[in-house]
Structures are given as C-alpha cells and as structure tokens.
N, C-alpha and C positions, 0 to 999 in steps of 0.2 A: 175382380180379383179372384173370385171363387172359380170361374171357368179356367183361368190360368193355373190355379192350384190343382184343379182336377186333372188338367192335362199333364201337369208335372207328375202327379201321383200315378196316372195311367201309364206314363212312360217308364216307370220303375218296373223292372222285370221281376217275375216270381222268384228267381234265384236271389235277387238282391233283397227282396222282402224277407227271405229266410236268412240271408247272410247280412245281419244288421251292421256288422263291422264295416263292410264295404260301403253301405249306404251312409253310415255316419262319416266315413272318411270323405266321400264325395261332398256331402253337405258342409262339413267342416272346412274343406279346402275352398269351396265357393265363398263361404262367409268370410273366411280369413282374407281371401283375395279382395273382396269388396271393402272390408275395413282398411286394408292396406292402401287401396286406391283413395279412400277418403282421407286417410292420415297424411297422404303426400300432397293434397291439393292446396291446403292453406293452413296458416297458424291458427291459434285460438283453440276451439274445441278439439282440433286434431290431437292435442296432447292426451286427453283422456280417451279419445277413440283409439289411439295407438296403445294405450295401457290396456284397454279391454281386449284388443287383438293379441298383444304379445303375451298376456298371462296364459291364455289357452284358447282354443277354438270355442265358439259359442255353444257347441254341442258336446264338449268334452265331459261335462258333468253328467250327461244323460247316459250312463252306463247301467242299464237295467238287466236283471236276470232274464226276464221274459221279453220277447220282441214286441214291438208295437204293431197294432193292426194298421191296415191301409187307411182307415178313417182317422185313427190317432195320429198317424204320420202327416195327414193332410192338415190337421190342426196345428201340429208342431211347426210345419212349414209356414202356415199363416202367421203364427206368432213371430217367427224369424223374419218373415217378410215385413211385418209391421215394425220390427226393431230396425231393420236395415233402412227402410224408407224414412223413419223418424230421424235416424242419425244423419242421413243425407240432408234432410231439411235443416236440422240444427247446425250442421257443419257449414252451411252457406250463410255467411254473415251479411250479405248484401240485401238491400231493399226492405229491411224491417222498419216499420213505422210505429212510433209510440202511441199507444191507445190510452194508457192510464199510468200515472205515477203517484203512489200513495205517500203520505207524509213520512212514513217509516222507511221509505226507499223501495218498497215493493213495486215492481214494474211489469206492465203487460204490453207486449209488442205484437204486431201482426204483419202479415204479408199475404199476397194472393199468389197461388201457384196454379199453373195451367191445368194440371191433371188432378188437383186436389180441391182447389177453391181457397177460401180464406182460412188461414190457420193462426192461432194465437199462441204466444209464448210468455209464460210467467217466469220471472226471475226474482227469487227471494232468498234471504238468509234466515235460517231458523236457529234459535239459540238452544239447540239440543244436538248431541252427538249423532253421527250417521246411523249407528245401530239402533238407536231409539226411534228415529224417524222411519227407518226401513221396517222395523218391527210393526209399527202402527199401520203403515201403508200396505204391507204384504202379509205378515203373519196375522194381523187383526183386520184384514180386509172386510170381513163380513160385519164388523162393528161400525163401519163408517156411517151408517144411518143414525147411530147414536149421537154423533157430534157434528155432522155436516148437514145443515138444514136443506141443502140442495139435493140431498140423496135420501130417498125414502127407504131403500133396501138394497143390499148387495148380497147375492147368494151364489156360492160356488156350486155349479151343476156337476162338474167332473174335473178330476185331477188327472193329468197325463204326465207321468214321470215326475221329476223333481221341479221342473221349471215352468210347466204349462198348465193353465187352468181355463175352463170354460165358465163364464159367469153370466148371471142375469141381474141387471141393475134397473131399479125403478127410480126415476128422477121425480122429485117433488114438483108440484106446480109452482110457478113463480107468484109473488104477491099480486093480488088482483086477477090471478088466473090469465095473465097476459100470454103466457106460454103454458098450455095445459100439460097434464101428466104424459111423460114419455118413458119408454123403456128400451133397453139395449140388451142384446145377446152378444157377448164379446169373447174372443180368445185372447189371453194375456200370457206373456212370458216374462220372467224376472231373471236377471243375471247379476251376479256379484263377482267382480274380478278386481282383486286388490282393493284400492280405496274408492272404486267407482261402482255404483249400482245403477242399473238401467231396468226400468219397468215399462214394457211396451205392450200395445194391444191394438185391436181393430175389430170391427163387427164381423160376425160370422152367422151361419145358420146352424141350428141344433134342433133335431127332430122332436125331442122331448119338451121343447119350449116354443110352441107356436105363438103367434100374436095374441096378446091378452086383452080381454074386454076392458074398456075404460082407459086404455093406453094406446098412444100412437107409437109404433115401432120405429125408432129413429136409428141412425147409423153413425158410428164414430170410427175414426182412424184414418191414417195412422196417428196414434197418440203415444206419448212417451213421457216418463218422468226420469230425470237423471239426478242422482244424489252424489255429492262429493264433499269431503271435509273442506271447510274454508281454509285456504292456505294460511299457515301460521296460527290457526285456532281450531284444533281438532274437536273442541267441545261445541263447535257450530257447524251447520251443514248448509251448503248451497244447493238449493232445489230449483231445477229447471223443468217446467211442465209445458210440453207441446200439446195443444188441444186442437183437434179437428173434428167437427160435428156437423152432420146434416140432420136438423131437427124435423124435417118433413113438414107437411101441412102448409097452409097458406099464411106465411109470416113475412112481413117486410124485413128486408136485410138490415135496415137501421136498428130494428128491435132485436133481431138475432145478435148483431154485433155487440150491442149494449149488454144484453143478457149474458153472453159468453164471457166478455171481459170482466164483468162484475162477478160472475161465478168464480173466476180464478182469484180475484182479489179476496172474495169472501172465504174461499177455501183456505187461503194462507192464514187468515185471521182465526178461523175455527180450528185449524190444525195446531196453531200455537196454543190456543186455549186448551185443547185436548192434551197436548204433551205436557203443559204446565201442571195439569191435574195428576 
C-alpha cells in the first residue's frame, strides 16, 4: 500500500501542492465516484454509503488555513484508502460465515478475501445514542486502555487536519501469553455525515515510532467501525466493526481466528460497561 501511496504523492505536481483547492477537488471527485459506484451495486449497506456520499465529499470538511505537506497528504490518502477499501468489503454481503453468536445477539462473521486474507465483522447494538458512542471511540480514544483489557495503551502521535490522526497502540498479551505483546502504528480517519459515522484505519510507518523492544510490530487494516442510530430507536446505536489484522510471528491460524473473534466479542462487552458508567 505504501509504495502505491508514494507513487500517488510523487505524481502530484508542485503547482498542485501549492494550490490545495485543486488537489482537494481531484481527491473529492475520485472518492465521490467510488462511493457512487458502491451505492449502485446492491441493496443493504448501500443506503448509508449513499448517505455518506451525498452529504458531501469525504474531504469537504478539511478546509485548513495552511496547506498540508507532502508527507501529511500521504497520510491523508492512506486514511481515505482504508475507508474506501473497508466500505467495499462491508458492501459485499456474500460469503460471510458465522464465527460466534452471543446470547445477547452480538454476532461475529468472517470471510476470506484474496488480497487481504481473513477479515472479521462484529455486529452489535449498543443501548446508547450515537453521539455518546462516537465520543468514547473518537474523542476519548487515548482512554481505551482504561476499559478495554485487550488494549494496553493508545497514544496519538500526530493530528493532521480535523479528520486524520497517527496513533501508536499497544495490545495486551492474551491470557496465558498465547499471543504475546503486539503493537501497531496506524493512520486513522473519522467521518461524520448525517446520521452515519465511519471510523477507518490501516497500518503505516512513522519515523518517530520505530519498532519497540518487547513488542512484535503487527499490521492492521483495512479496518473500520460504522455507527448508525438503530432505526426507530435513536437512543440505541448499531455498531459494525470490520477487523483485519496480521499478528506476525509463528502462530497457528486456528489460534489467531479464535483470538480475533473473541477480541471483538469482549470489546462489545467492555464498551457497554464503559458507557454504562
């Protein structure tokens, strides 16, 4: 992904780097066309995909007084790429297999994609309004280690504009140290359009955060959380979490699959407890 992103940034002329209006217009048109294509392919998720598209382009809120540097633009593009890929995966309703169904209705599905590998999808309903859930997952991102046992620490390394951040996350070791400590460096972007919120991300490289002693640098993405009010019940939020992770190291696939699906179920449980407090 990074080579492709570098080529994209290298192809932008110096004139466009100075004239950010022209660059925004090109990016916005491309993203709008992509979402239009997704919305026309099938029913289901295309409804909220169309809502995201028609409210405004995904870059329309990024009107800053100062232009972005070439490096900042590369991170913004990576975040947008993660969002687009995630939407394409979620939009395709075929071939999902049930991994886990909890007693409260929480469900984890999975499918294998040729260019990504195995991805997991959590579907839950949270008894809290969308703004409350969004605030916890985005505004209070760095506090996730306080309530999610699977996360040791989340730290924002850099903010780029209103929608994009670079983060460093330390994952806690699993019980029995079956999966040892992992860490991730990610680019994340968050979008709110109407009643739909999309939080997307993928692994990236960041010079100021090299590999850490005692941690295996894992990779994630494309990953995405979609938040929507439950139809007919605005005090409840439907949360869809697309998870794609390469934990690295020598781990049997059966263990990885079990750990990841259980991580999603546990996340929903701990999120509810956090919001209830």
